[in-house]
PyMOL Python script that loads the backbone (N, CA, C, O; Angstrom):
from pymol import cmd

cmd.read_pdbstr("""\
ATOM      1  N   MET A   1     -65.532 137.862  37.028  1.00  0.00           N
ATOM      2  CA  MET A   1     -65.940 137.324  38.273  1.00  0.00           C
ATOM      3  C   MET A   1     -64.787 136.887  39.002  1.00  0.00           C
ATOM      4  O   MET A   1     -63.891 136.370  38.334  1.00  0.00           O
ATOM      5  N   ILE A   2     -64.616 137.002  40.356  1.00  0.00           N
ATOM      6  CA  ILE A   2     -63.712 136.460  41.135  1.00  0.00           C
ATOM      7  C   ILE A   2     -64.043 135.274  41.909  1.00  0.00           C
ATOM      8  O   ILE A   2     -65.075 135.302  42.580  1.00  0.00           O
ATOM      9  N   THR A   3     -63.269 134.177  41.908  1.00  0.00           N
ATOM     10  CA  THR A   3     -63.767 133.063  42.499  1.00  0.00           C
ATOM     11  C   THR A   3     -62.764 132.659  43.588  1.00  0.00           C
ATOM     12  O   THR A   3     -61.560 132.719  43.337  1.00  0.00           O
ATOM     13  N   ALA A   4     -63.159 132.297  44.653  1.00  0.00           N
ATOM     14  CA  ALA A   4     -62.231 132.070  45.883  1.00  0.00           C
ATOM     15  C   ALA A   4     -62.637 130.845  46.468  1.00  0.00           C
ATOM     16  O   ALA A   4     -63.844 130.659  46.623  1.00  0.00           O
ATOM     17  N   PHE A   5     -61.713 129.862  46.865  1.00  0.00           N
ATOM     18  CA  PHE A   5     -61.771 128.848  47.741  1.00  0.00           C
ATOM     19  C   PHE A   5     -61.459 128.948  49.225  1.00  0.00           C
ATOM     20  O   PHE A   5     -60.322 129.092  49.675  1.00  0.00           O
ATOM     21  N   VAL A   6     -62.598 128.857  49.961  1.00  0.00           N
ATOM     22  CA  VAL A   6     -62.087 129.053  51.510  1.00  0.00           C
ATOM     23  C   VAL A   6     -62.330 127.914  52.188  1.00  0.00           C
ATOM     24  O   VAL A   6     -63.448 127.412  52.303  1.00  0.00           O
ATOM     25  N   PHE A   7     -61.011 127.347  52.786  1.00  0.00           N
ATOM     26  CA  PHE A   7     -61.065 126.275  53.570  1.00  0.00           C
ATOM     27  C   PHE A   7     -61.307 126.654  55.041  1.00  0.00           C
ATOM     28  O   PHE A   7     -60.730 127.632  55.517  1.00  0.00           O
ATOM     29  N   ILE A   8     -62.231 125.828  55.844  1.00  0.00           N
ATOM     30  CA  ILE A   8     -62.810 126.152  57.001  1.00  0.00           C
ATOM     31  C   ILE A   8     -62.565 125.115  57.995  1.00  0.00           C
ATOM     32  O   ILE A   8     -62.823 123.980  57.595  1.00  0.00           O
ATOM     33  N   GLN A   9     -62.140 125.213  59.165  1.00  0.00           N
ATOM     34  CA  GLN A   9     -61.868 124.369  60.211  1.00  0.00           C
ATOM     35  C   GLN A   9     -63.149 124.904  61.192  1.00  0.00           C
ATOM     36  O   GLN A   9     -63.269 126.102  61.450  1.00  0.00           O
ATOM     37  N   THR A  10     -64.003 123.977  61.659  1.00  0.00           N
ATOM     38  CA  THR A  10     -65.073 124.132  62.411  1.00  0.00           C
ATOM     39  C   THR A  10     -65.026 123.332  63.779  1.00  0.00           C
ATOM     40  O   THR A  10     -64.210 122.439  64.006  1.00  0.00           O
ATOM     41  N   ASP A  11     -66.005 123.763  64.662  1.00  0.00           N
ATOM     42  CA  ASP A  11     -66.229 122.820  65.747  1.00  0.00           C
ATOM     43  C   ASP A  11     -67.023 121.484  65.185  1.00  0.00           C
ATOM     44  O   ASP A  11     -68.141 121.523  64.671  1.00  0.00           O
ATOM     45  N   SER A  12     -66.251 120.328  65.377  1.00  0.00           N
ATOM     46  CA  SER A  12     -66.849 118.995  64.704  1.00  0.00           C
ATOM     47  C   SER A  12     -68.054 118.855  65.055  1.00  0.00           C
ATOM     48  O   SER A  12     -68.754 118.286  64.218  1.00  0.00           O
ATOM     49  N   LYS A  13     -68.659 119.240  66.202  1.00  0.00           N
ATOM     50  CA  LYS A  13     -70.003 118.948  66.451  1.00  0.00           C
ATOM     51  C   LYS A  13     -71.013 119.870  65.627  1.00  0.00           C
ATOM     52  O   LYS A  13     -72.204 119.575  65.528  1.00  0.00           O
ATOM     53  N   LYS A  14     -70.528 120.853  65.122  1.00  0.00           N
ATOM     54  CA  LYS A  14     -71.647 121.760  64.444  1.00  0.00           C
ATOM     55  C   LYS A  14     -71.278 121.933  62.884  1.00  0.00           C
ATOM     56  O   LYS A  14     -71.597 122.960  62.284  1.00  0.00           O
ATOM     57  N   ILE A  15     -70.586 120.869  62.256  1.00  0.00           N
ATOM     58  CA  ILE A  15     -70.319 120.735  60.870  1.00  0.00           C
ATOM     59  C   ILE A  15     -71.552 121.049  60.037  1.00  0.00           C
ATOM     60  O   ILE A  15     -71.476 122.028  59.295  1.00  0.00           O
ATOM     61  N   PRO A  16     -72.505 120.453  60.060  1.00  0.00           N
ATOM     62  CA  PRO A  16     -73.701 120.478  59.263  1.00  0.00           C
ATOM     63  C   PRO A  16     -74.221 121.928  59.440  1.00  0.00           C
ATOM     64  O   PRO A  16     -74.374 122.688  58.483  1.00  0.00           O
ATOM     65  N   GLU A  17     -74.491 122.268  60.759  1.00  0.00           N
ATOM     66  CA  GLU A  17     -75.057 123.590  61.059  1.00  0.00           C
ATOM     67  C   GLU A  17     -74.274 124.781  60.461  1.00  0.00           C
ATOM     68  O   GLU A  17     -74.912 125.695  59.939  1.00  0.00           O
ATOM     69  N   VAL A  18     -73.042 124.816  60.505  1.00  0.00           N
ATOM     70  CA  VAL A  18     -72.279 125.840  60.065  1.00  0.00           C
ATOM     71  C   VAL A  18     -72.026 125.861  58.440  1.00  0.00           C
ATOM     72  O   VAL A  18     -71.771 126.883  57.802  1.00  0.00           O
ATOM     73  N   ALA A  19     -72.141 124.582  57.912  1.00  0.00           N
ATOM     74  CA  ALA A  19     -72.326 124.603  56.401  1.00  0.00           C
ATOM     75  C   ALA A  19     -73.478 125.264  55.909  1.00  0.00           C
ATOM     76  O   ALA A  19     -73.421 126.145  55.051  1.00  0.00           O
ATOM     77  N   GLU A  20     -74.582 124.834  56.465  1.00  0.00           N
ATOM     78  CA  GLU A  20     -76.062 125.357  56.259  1.00  0.00           C
ATOM     79  C   GLU A  20     -75.919 127.062  56.240  1.00  0.00           C
ATOM     80  O   GLU A  20     -76.297 127.751  55.291  1.00  0.00           O
ATOM     81  N   GLN A  21     -75.393 127.512  57.292  1.00  0.00           N
ATOM     82  CA  GLN A  21     -75.232 128.926  57.813  1.00  0.00           C
ATOM     83  C   GLN A  21     -74.293 129.543  56.590  1.00  0.00           C
ATOM     84  O   GLN A  21     -74.714 130.515  55.964  1.00  0.00           O
ATOM     85  N   ILE A  22     -73.283 129.077  56.338  1.00  0.00           N
ATOM     86  CA  ILE A  22     -72.428 129.576  55.273  1.00  0.00           C
ATOM     87  C   ILE A  22     -73.032 129.545  53.913  1.00  0.00           C
ATOM     88  O   ILE A  22     -73.027 130.570  53.232  1.00  0.00           O
ATOM     89  N   SER A  23     -73.525 128.493  53.495  1.00  0.00           N
ATOM     90  CA  SER A  23     -74.272 128.394  52.099  1.00  0.00           C
ATOM     91  C   SER A  23     -75.282 129.419  51.986  1.00  0.00           C
ATOM     92  O   SER A  23     -75.621 129.809  50.869  1.00  0.00           O
ATOM     93  N   ALA A  24     -75.894 129.986  53.244  1.00  0.00           N
ATOM     94  CA  ALA A  24     -76.890 130.986  53.085  1.00  0.00           C
ATOM     95  C   ALA A  24     -76.347 132.395  52.785  1.00  0.00           C
ATOM     96  O   ALA A  24     -77.127 133.308  52.512  1.00  0.00           O
ATOM     97  N   ILE A  25     -74.909 132.593  52.836  1.00  0.00           N
ATOM     98  CA  ILE A  25     -74.348 133.738  52.897  1.00  0.00           C
ATOM     99  C   ILE A  25     -74.367 134.409  51.347  1.00  0.00           C
ATOM    100  O   ILE A  25     -73.851 133.711  50.474  1.00  0.00           O
ATOM    101  N   PRO A  26     -74.809 135.445  51.026  1.00  0.00           N
ATOM    102  CA  PRO A  26     -74.626 135.977  49.660  1.00  0.00           C
ATOM    103  C   PRO A  26     -73.354 135.903  49.170  1.00  0.00           C
ATOM    104  O   PRO A  26     -72.438 136.265  49.907  1.00  0.00           O
ATOM    105  N   GLY A  27     -73.108 135.489  48.025  1.00  0.00           N
ATOM    106  CA  GLY A  27     -71.604 135.383  47.411  1.00  0.00           C
ATOM    107  C   GLY A  27     -70.944 134.091  47.679  1.00  0.00           C
ATOM    108  O   GLY A  27     -69.847 133.874  47.165  1.00  0.00           O
ATOM    109  N   ILE A  28     -71.555 133.142  48.498  1.00  0.00           N
ATOM    110  CA  ILE A  28     -71.274 131.837  48.620  1.00  0.00           C
ATOM    111  C   ILE A  28     -71.936 131.009  47.607  1.00  0.00           C
ATOM    112  O   ILE A  28     -73.165 131.079  47.611  1.00  0.00           O
ATOM    113  N   SER A  29     -71.414 130.276  46.780  1.00  0.00           N
ATOM    114  CA  SER A  29     -72.154 129.509  45.709  1.00  0.00           C
ATOM    115  C   SER A  29     -72.165 128.039  46.104  1.00  0.00           C
ATOM    116  O   SER A  29     -73.103 127.370  45.671  1.00  0.00           O
ATOM    117  N   GLU A  30     -71.266 127.454  46.856  1.00  0.00           N
ATOM    118  CA  GLU A  30     -71.210 126.049  47.168  1.00  0.00           C
ATOM    119  C   GLU A  30     -70.551 125.847  48.509  1.00  0.00           C
ATOM    120  O   GLU A  30     -69.644 126.587  48.889  1.00  0.00           O
ATOM    121  N   VAL A  31     -71.056 124.746  49.289  1.00  0.00           N
ATOM    122  CA  VAL A  31     -70.012 124.593  50.548  1.00  0.00           C
ATOM    123  C   VAL A  31     -70.081 122.734  50.610  1.00  0.00           C
ATOM    124  O   VAL A  31     -71.102 122.046  50.576  1.00  0.00           O
ATOM    125  N   TYR A  32     -68.847 122.329  50.695  1.00  0.00           N
ATOM    126  CA  TYR A  32     -68.561 120.999  50.571  1.00  0.00           C
ATOM    127  C   TYR A  32     -68.092 120.652  52.017  1.00  0.00           C
ATOM    128  O   TYR A  32     -67.402 121.434  52.672  1.00  0.00           O
ATOM    129  N   SER A  33     -68.481 119.498  52.458  1.00  0.00           N
ATOM    130  CA  SER A  33     -67.771 118.851  53.547  1.00  0.00           C
ATOM    131  C   SER A  33     -66.597 117.754  52.928  1.00  0.00           C
ATOM    132  O   SER A  33     -66.767 116.958  52.005  1.00  0.00           O
ATOM    133  N   VAL A  34     -65.492 117.948  53.647  1.00  0.00           N
ATOM    134  CA  VAL A  34     -64.258 117.229  52.891  1.00  0.00           C
ATOM    135  C   VAL A  34     -63.570 116.409  53.893  1.00  0.00           C
ATOM    136  O   VAL A  34     -63.834 116.552  55.087  1.00  0.00           O
ATOM    137  N   THR A  35     -62.732 115.585  53.496  1.00  0.00           N
ATOM    138  CA  THR A  35     -61.730 114.851  54.393  1.00  0.00           C
ATOM    139  C   THR A  35     -60.324 115.700  54.351  1.00  0.00           C
ATOM    140  O   THR A  35     -60.037 116.504  53.464  1.00  0.00           O
ATOM    141  N   GLY A  36     -59.610 115.408  55.335  1.00  0.00           N
ATOM    142  CA  GLY A  36     -58.330 115.939  55.544  1.00  0.00           C
ATOM    143  C   GLY A  36     -58.166 117.026  56.643  1.00  0.00           C
ATOM    144  O   GLY A  36     -58.895 116.926  57.629  1.00  0.00           O
ATOM    145  N   ASP A  37     -57.449 117.860  56.585  1.00  0.00           N
ATOM    146  CA  ASP A  37     -57.087 118.956  57.498  1.00  0.00           C
ATOM    147  C   ASP A  37     -58.204 119.877  57.819  1.00  0.00           C
ATOM    148  O   ASP A  37     -58.220 120.528  58.864  1.00  0.00           O
ATOM    149  N   TRP A  38     -59.282 119.942  56.785  1.00  0.00           N
ATOM    150  CA  TRP A  38     -60.255 121.086  56.701  1.00  0.00           C
ATOM    151  C   TRP A  38     -61.452 120.358  56.842  1.00  0.00           C
ATOM    152  O   TRP A  38     -61.500 119.186  56.469  1.00  0.00           O
ATOM    153  N   ASP A  39     -62.455 120.944  57.356  1.00  0.00           N
ATOM    154  CA  ASP A  39     -63.773 120.326  57.656  1.00  0.00           C
ATOM    155  C   ASP A  39     -64.639 120.717  56.409  1.00  0.00           C
ATOM    156  O   ASP A  39     -65.391 119.877  55.916  1.00  0.00           O
ATOM    157  N   LEU A  40     -64.551 121.857  55.945  1.00  0.00           N
ATOM    158  CA  LEU A  40     -65.418 122.509  54.991  1.00  0.00           C
ATOM    159  C   LEU A  40     -64.583 123.032  53.778  1.00  0.00           C
ATOM    160  O   LEU A  40     -63.363 123.112  53.926  1.00  0.00           O
ATOM    161  N   ILE A  41     -65.124 123.377  52.646  1.00  0.00           N
ATOM    162  CA  ILE A  41     -64.696 124.062  51.491  1.00  0.00           C
ATOM    163  C   ILE A  41     -65.713 124.783  51.096  1.00  0.00           C
ATOM    164  O   ILE A  41     -66.761 124.187  50.848  1.00  0.00           O
ATOM    165  N   ALA A  42     -65.651 126.192  50.947  1.00  0.00           N
ATOM    166  CA  ALA A  42     -66.815 126.831  50.437  1.00  0.00           C
ATOM    167  C   ALA A  42     -66.207 127.553  49.196  1.00  0.00           C
ATOM    168  O   ALA A  42     -64.998 127.783  49.214  1.00  0.00           O
ATOM    169  N   ILE A  43     -66.912 127.906  48.180  1.00  0.00           N
ATOM    170  CA  ILE A  43     -66.631 128.514  46.824  1.00  0.00           C
ATOM    171  C   ILE A  43     -67.536 129.842  46.905  1.00  0.00           C
ATOM    172  O   ILE A  43     -68.765 129.890  46.929  1.00  0.00           O
ATOM    173  N   ALA A  44     -66.619 130.908  46.942  1.00  0.00           N
ATOM    174  CA  ALA A  44     -67.234 132.327  46.968  1.00  0.00           C
ATOM    175  C   ALA A  44     -67.032 132.755  45.396  1.00  0.00           C
ATOM    176  O   ALA A  44     -66.077 132.451  44.682  1.00  0.00           O
ATOM    177  N   ARG A  45     -68.062 133.461  45.081  1.00  0.00           N
ATOM    178  CA  ARG A  45     -67.987 133.917  43.598  1.00  0.00           C
ATOM    179  C   ARG A  45     -68.628 135.412  43.679  1.00  0.00           C
ATOM    180  O   ARG A  45     -69.843 135.525  43.845  1.00  0.00           O
ATOM    181  N   VAL A  46     -67.816 136.524  43.563  1.00  0.00           N
ATOM    182  CA  VAL A  46     -68.169 137.849  43.649  1.00  0.00           C
ATOM    183  C   VAL A  46     -67.628 138.740  42.360  1.00  0.00           C
ATOM    184  O   VAL A  46     -66.829 138.243  41.566  1.00  0.00           O
ATOM    185  N   ARG A  47     -67.991 139.732  42.251  1.00  0.00           N
ATOM    186  CA  ARG A  47     -67.565 140.766  41.231  1.00  0.00           C
ATOM    187  C   ARG A  47     -66.488 141.463  41.428  1.00  0.00           C
ATOM    188  O   ARG A  47     -65.819 141.802  40.452  1.00  0.00           O
ATOM    189  N   GLU A  48     -66.098 141.823  42.744  1.00  0.00           N
ATOM    190  CA  GLU A  48     -64.906 142.634  43.201  1.00  0.00           C
ATOM    191  C   GLU A  48     -64.400 142.287  44.341  1.00  0.00           C
ATOM    192  O   GLU A  48     -65.184 141.853  45.185  1.00  0.00           O
ATOM    193  N   HIS A  49     -62.951 142.384  44.671  1.00  0.00           N
ATOM    194  CA  HIS A  49     -62.401 142.038  45.711  1.00  0.00           C
ATOM    195  C   HIS A  49     -62.991 142.653  46.927  1.00  0.00           C
ATOM    196  O   HIS A  49     -63.095 141.888  47.886  1.00  0.00           O
ATOM    197  N   GLU A  50     -63.372 143.796  47.080  1.00  0.00           N
ATOM    198  CA  GLU A  50     -64.022 144.187  48.241  1.00  0.00           C
ATOM    199  C   GLU A  50     -65.125 143.551  48.782  1.00  0.00           C
ATOM    200  O   GLU A  50     -65.386 143.510  49.984  1.00  0.00           O
ATOM    201  N   GLU A  51     -65.979 142.893  47.600  1.00  0.00           N
ATOM    202  CA  GLU A  51     -66.953 142.040  48.066  1.00  0.00           C
ATOM    203  C   GLU A  51     -66.517 140.612  48.864  1.00  0.00           C
ATOM    204  O   GLU A  51     -67.090 140.075  49.811  1.00  0.00           O
ATOM    205  N   LEU A  52     -65.439 140.240  48.225  1.00  0.00           N
ATOM    206  CA  LEU A  52     -64.807 139.087  48.755  1.00  0.00           C
ATOM    207  C   LEU A  52     -64.457 139.302  50.460  1.00  0.00           C
ATOM    208  O   LEU A  52     -64.800 138.465  51.294  1.00  0.00           O
ATOM    209  N   ALA A  53     -63.812 140.408  50.761  1.00  0.00           N
ATOM    210  CA  ALA A  53     -63.582 140.821  52.074  1.00  0.00           C
ATOM    211  C   ALA A  53     -64.881 140.717  52.714  1.00  0.00           C
ATOM    212  O   ALA A  53     -65.024 139.996  53.701  1.00  0.00           O
ATOM    213  N   ASP A  54     -65.825 141.379  52.225  1.00  0.00           N
ATOM    214  CA  ASP A  54     -67.227 141.258  53.078  1.00  0.00           C
ATOM    215  C   ASP A  54     -67.732 139.768  53.194  1.00  0.00           C
ATOM    216  O   ASP A  54     -68.264 139.395  54.240  1.00  0.00           O
ATOM    217  N   VAL A  55     -67.590 139.029  52.268  1.00  0.00           N
ATOM    218  CA  VAL A  55     -68.236 137.733  52.280  1.00  0.00           C
ATOM    219  C   VAL A  55     -67.437 136.888  53.367  1.00  0.00           C
ATOM    220  O   VAL A  55     -68.002 136.246  54.253  1.00  0.00           O
ATOM    221  N   VAL A  56     -66.075 136.961  53.202  1.00  0.00           N
ATOM    222  CA  VAL A  56     -65.270 135.983  53.938  1.00  0.00           C
ATOM    223  C   VAL A  56     -65.036 136.525  55.405  1.00  0.00           C
ATOM    224  O   VAL A  56     -65.343 135.915  56.429  1.00  0.00           O
ATOM    225  N   ALA A  57     -64.420 137.815  55.335  1.00  0.00           N
ATOM    226  CA  ALA A  57     -64.060 138.290  56.718  1.00  0.00           C
ATOM    227  C   ALA A  57     -65.108 138.909  57.552  1.00  0.00           C
ATOM    228  O   ALA A  57     -64.949 138.983  58.770  1.00  0.00           O
ATOM    229  N   ASP A  58     -66.309 139.416  56.897  1.00  0.00           N
ATOM    230  CA  ASP A  58     -67.050 140.215  57.739  1.00  0.00           C
ATOM    231  C   ASP A  58     -68.315 139.128  58.019  1.00  0.00           C
ATOM    232  O   ASP A  58     -69.105 139.336  58.940  1.00  0.00           O
ATOM    233  N   ARG A  59     -68.422 138.040  57.202  1.00  0.00           N
ATOM    234  CA  ARG A  59     -69.539 137.180  57.271  1.00  0.00           C
ATOM    235  C   ARG A  59     -69.242 135.818  57.741  1.00  0.00           C
ATOM    236  O   ARG A  59     -69.578 135.427  58.858  1.00  0.00           O
ATOM    237  N   LEU A  60     -68.560 135.042  56.814  1.00  0.00           N
ATOM    238  CA  LEU A  60     -68.301 133.666  56.921  1.00  0.00           C
ATOM    239  C   LEU A  60     -67.481 133.429  58.255  1.00  0.00           C
ATOM    240  O   LEU A  60     -67.767 132.580  59.100  1.00  0.00           O
ATOM    241  N   SER A  61     -66.462 134.275  58.311  1.00  0.00           N
ATOM    242  CA  SER A  61     -65.410 133.851  59.587  1.00  0.00           C
ATOM    243  C   SER A  61     -66.077 134.113  60.861  1.00  0.00           C
ATOM    244  O   SER A  61     -65.637 133.665  61.920  1.00  0.00           O
ATOM    245  N   LYS A  62     -67.230 134.900  60.770  1.00  0.00           N
ATOM    246  CA  LYS A  62     -68.149 135.165  62.108  1.00  0.00           C
ATOM    247  C   LYS A  62     -69.164 134.161  62.483  1.00  0.00           C
ATOM    248  O   LYS A  62     -69.678 134.147  63.602  1.00  0.00           O
ATOM    249  N   VAL A  63     -69.469 133.277  61.496  1.00  0.00           N
ATOM    250  CA  VAL A  63     -70.445 132.235  61.755  1.00  0.00           C
ATOM    251  C   VAL A  63     -70.073 131.522  63.007  1.00  0.00           C
ATOM    252  O   VAL A  63     -68.880 131.251  63.143  1.00  0.00           O
ATOM    253  N   ASP A  64     -71.022 131.127  64.070  1.00  0.00           N
ATOM    254  CA  ASP A  64     -70.661 130.597  65.144  1.00  0.00           C
ATOM    255  C   ASP A  64     -70.300 129.039  64.796  1.00  0.00           C
ATOM    256  O   ASP A  64     -71.070 128.370  64.107  1.00  0.00           O
ATOM    257  N   GLY A  65     -69.198 128.557  65.266  1.00  0.00           N
ATOM    258  CA  GLY A  65     -68.470 127.397  65.106  1.00  0.00           C
ATOM    259  C   GLY A  65     -67.308 127.394  64.077  1.00  0.00           C
ATOM    260  O   GLY A  65     -66.581 126.409  63.948  1.00  0.00           O
ATOM    261  N   VAL A  66     -67.158 128.516  63.356  1.00  0.00           N
ATOM    262  CA  VAL A  66     -65.868 128.561  62.557  1.00  0.00           C
ATOM    263  C   VAL A  66     -64.775 128.799  63.495  1.00  0.00           C
ATOM    264  O   VAL A  66     -64.889 129.530  64.479  1.00  0.00           O
ATOM    265  N   ILE A  67     -63.761 128.197  63.186  1.00  0.00           N
ATOM    266  CA  ILE A  67     -62.465 128.260  64.001  1.00  0.00           C
ATOM    267  C   ILE A  67     -61.426 128.886  63.410  1.00  0.00           C
ATOM    268  O   ILE A  67     -60.718 129.690  64.017  1.00  0.00           O
ATOM    269  N   GLU A  68     -61.249 128.542  62.113  1.00  0.00           N
ATOM    270  CA  GLU A  68     -60.292 129.076  61.270  1.00  0.00           C
ATOM    271  C   GLU A  68     -60.558 129.023  59.806  1.00  0.00           C
ATOM    272  O   GLU A  68     -61.271 128.135  59.338  1.00  0.00           O
ATOM    273  N   THR A  69     -59.970 130.013  59.009  1.00  0.00           N
ATOM    274  CA  THR A  69     -60.363 129.826  57.537  1.00  0.00           C
ATOM    275  C   THR A  69     -58.905 130.105  56.794  1.00  0.00           C
ATOM    276  O   THR A  69     -57.958 130.620  57.388  1.00  0.00           O
ATOM    277  N   THR A  70     -58.873 129.759  55.646  1.00  0.00           N
ATOM    278  CA  THR A  70     -57.654 129.987  54.745  1.00  0.00           C
ATOM    279  C   THR A  70     -58.407 130.220  53.396  1.00  0.00           C
ATOM    280  O   THR A  70     -59.210 129.406  52.939  1.00  0.00           O
ATOM    281  N   THR A  71     -58.076 131.407  52.796  1.00  0.00           N
ATOM    282  CA  THR A  71     -58.770 131.624  51.222  1.00  0.00           C
ATOM    283  C   THR A  71     -57.586 131.671  50.273  1.00  0.00           C
ATOM    284  O   THR A  71     -56.487 132.196  50.449  1.00  0.00           O
ATOM    285  N   HIS A  72     -58.104 130.941  49.125  1.00  0.00           N
ATOM    286  CA  HIS A  72     -57.247 130.912  48.085  1.00  0.00           C
ATOM    287  C   HIS A  72     -58.007 131.436  46.776  1.00  0.00           C
ATOM    288  O   HIS A  72     -59.025 130.840  46.424  1.00  0.00           O
ATOM    289  N   ILE A  73     -57.565 132.474  46.088  1.00  0.00           N
ATOM    290  CA  ILE A  73     -58.287 133.215  45.106  1.00  0.00           C
ATOM    291  C   ILE A  73     -57.720 132.442  43.839  1.00  0.00           C
ATOM    292  O   ILE A  73     -56.515 132.235  43.700  1.00  0.00           O
ATOM    293  N   ALA A  74     -58.649 132.045  42.955  1.00  0.00           N
ATOM    294  CA  ALA A  74     -58.420 131.461  41.678  1.00  0.00           C
ATOM    295  C   ALA A  74     -57.909 132.510  40.632  1.00  0.00           C
ATOM    296  O   ALA A  74     -58.533 133.570  40.578  1.00  0.00           O
ATOM    297  N   PHE A  75     -56.928 132.343  39.864  1.00  0.00           N
ATOM    298  CA  PHE A  75     -56.381 132.913  38.783  1.00  0.00           C
ATOM    299  C   PHE A  75     -57.316 132.805  37.360  1.00  0.00           C
ATOM    300  O   PHE A  75     -57.842 133.694  36.691  1.00  0.00           O
ATOM    301  N   ARG A  76     -57.293 131.424  37.204  1.00  0.00           N
ATOM    302  CA  ARG A  76     -57.976 131.009  35.879  1.00  0.00           C
ATOM    303  C   ARG A  76     -58.732 129.686  36.267  1.00  0.00           C
ATOM    304  O   ARG A  76     -58.485 129.022  37.274  1.00  0.00           O
ATOM    305  N   ALA A  77     -59.679 129.402  35.332  1.00  0.00           N
ATOM    306  CA  ALA A  77     -60.384 127.876  35.248  1.00  0.00           C
ATOM    307  C   ALA A  77     -60.167 127.331  34.218  1.00  0.00           C
ATOM    308  O   ALA A  77     -60.278 127.926  33.146  1.00  0.00           O
ATOM    309  N   TYR A  78     -59.750 125.869  34.329  1.00  0.00           N
ATOM    310  CA  TYR A  78     -59.412 125.048  33.266  1.00  0.00           C
ATOM    311  C   TYR A  78     -60.424 123.933  33.177  1.00  0.00           C
ATOM    312  O   TYR A  78     -60.236 123.074  32.315  1.00  0.00           O
ATOM    313  N   SER A  79     -61.291 123.861  33.828  1.00  0.00           N
ATOM    314  CA  SER A  79     -62.257 122.736  33.814  1.00  0.00           C
ATOM    315  C   SER A  79     -62.929 122.434  32.531  1.00  0.00           C
ATOM    316  O   SER A  79     -63.243 123.388  31.820  1.00  0.00           O
ATOM    317  N   ARG A  80     -63.180 121.274  32.159  1.00  0.00           N
ATOM    318  CA  ARG A  80     -63.754 120.894  30.910  1.00  0.00           C
ATOM    319  C   ARG A  80     -65.126 121.393  30.738  1.00  0.00           C
ATOM    320  O   ARG A  80     -65.536 121.776  29.643  1.00  0.00           O
ATOM    321  N   HIS A  81     -65.871 121.393  31.852  1.00  0.00           N
ATOM    322  CA  HIS A  81     -67.104 122.074  31.803  1.00  0.00           C
ATOM    323  C   HIS A  81     -67.032 123.442  31.401  1.00  0.00           C
ATOM    324  O   HIS A  81     -67.797 123.821  30.514  1.00  0.00           O
ATOM    325  N   ASP A  82     -66.226 124.238  31.922  1.00  0.00           N
ATOM    326  CA  ASP A  82     -66.213 125.668  31.651  1.00  0.00           C
ATOM    327  C   ASP A  82     -65.680 125.922  30.160  1.00  0.00           C
ATOM    328  O   ASP A  82     -66.104 126.871  29.499  1.00  0.00           O
ATOM    329  N   LEU A  83     -64.892 125.178  29.754  1.00  0.00           N
ATOM    330  CA  LEU A  83     -64.324 125.354  28.375  1.00  0.00           C
ATOM    331  C   LEU A  83     -65.552 124.929  27.392  1.00  0.00           C
ATOM    332  O   LEU A  83     -65.749 125.664  26.424  1.00  0.00           O
ATOM    333  N   ASP A  84     -66.403 123.778  27.578  1.00  0.00           N
ATOM    334  CA  ASP A  84     -67.339 123.406  26.671  1.00  0.00           C
ATOM    335  C   ASP A  84     -68.388 124.389  26.684  1.00  0.00           C
ATOM    336  O   ASP A  84     -68.877 124.650  25.585  1.00  0.00           O
ATOM    337  N   ALA A  85     -68.920 125.102  27.879  1.00  0.00           N
ATOM    338  CA  ALA A  85     -69.499 126.159  27.925  1.00  0.00           C
ATOM    339  C   ALA A  85     -69.173 127.370  27.191  1.00  0.00           C
ATOM    340  O   ALA A  85     -70.072 128.042  26.686  1.00  0.00           O
ATOM    341  N   ALA A  86     -68.258 127.613  27.120  1.00  0.00           N
ATOM    342  CA  ALA A  86     -67.568 128.817  26.519  1.00  0.00           C
ATOM    343  C   ALA A  86     -67.568 128.685  24.999  1.00  0.00           C
ATOM    344  O   ALA A  86     -67.608 129.655  24.243  1.00  0.00           O
ATOM    345  N   PHE A  87     -67.519 127.411  24.611  1.00  0.00           N
ATOM    346  CA  PHE A  87     -67.281 127.202  23.101  1.00  0.00           C
ATOM    347  C   PHE A  87     -68.863 126.618  22.520  1.00  0.00           C
ATOM    348  O   PHE A  87     -69.082 126.455  21.319  1.00  0.00           O
ATOM    349  N   SER A  88     -69.620 126.418  23.319  1.00  0.00           N
ATOM    350  CA  SER A  88     -70.817 125.744  22.837  1.00  0.00           C
ATOM    351  C   SER A  88     -71.794 126.435  21.773  1.00  0.00           C
ATOM    352  O   SER A  88     -72.097 127.593  22.062  1.00  0.00           O
ATOM    353  N   LEU A  89     -72.216 126.035  20.855  1.00  0.00           N
ATOM    354  CA  LEU A  89     -72.953 126.628  19.943  1.00  0.00           C
ATOM    355  C   LEU A  89     -74.518 126.438  20.189  1.00  0.00           C
ATOM    356  O   LEU A  89     -75.429 126.863  19.479  1.00  0.00           O
ATOM    357  N   GLY A  90     -74.613 125.690  21.379  1.00  0.00           N
ATOM    358  CA  GLY A  90     -76.163 125.428  21.776  1.00  0.00           C
ATOM    359  C   GLY A  90     -76.779 124.321  20.950  1.00  0.00           C
ATOM    360  O   GLY A  90     -77.985 124.077  20.963  1.00  0.00           O
ATOM    361  N   LEU A  91     -75.830 123.626  20.186  1.00  0.00           N
ATOM    362  CA  LEU A  91     -76.516 122.436  19.435  1.00  0.00           C
ATOM    363  C   LEU A  91     -76.693 121.223  20.244  1.00  0.00           C
ATOM    364  O   LEU A  91     -75.892 120.981  21.147  1.00  0.00           O
ATOM    365  N   SER A  92     -77.750 120.388  19.975  1.00  0.00           N
ATOM    366  CA  SER A  92     -77.655 119.109  20.605  1.00  0.00           C
ATOM    367  C   SER A  92     -77.012 118.041  20.069  1.00  0.00           C
ATOM    368  O   SER A  92     -76.977 116.972  20.679  1.00  0.00           O
TER     369      SER A  92
END
""", "prot")
cmd.dss("prot")
cmd.show_as("cartoon", "prot")
cmd.util.cbc("prot")
cmd.orient("prot")
């Protein structure tokens, strides 16, 4: 599974609408509104790099109100949640 973080600048008057449209795109698992230089961060999870190009370049970047995007592809996940799930025996 390929995970990518897409930083998105939007028309500030359309942030909620843009976030909703992006969250409906197949391959986008989450969308967050954030502080700082970017308005939204979307998490894309796809099986192949070609799918990532379809999700980000062909769909997300064409949503009305999206001004700019920057995409960061993850190499590894180190979260405690992921590690616990990987080693869980299913015992309560």
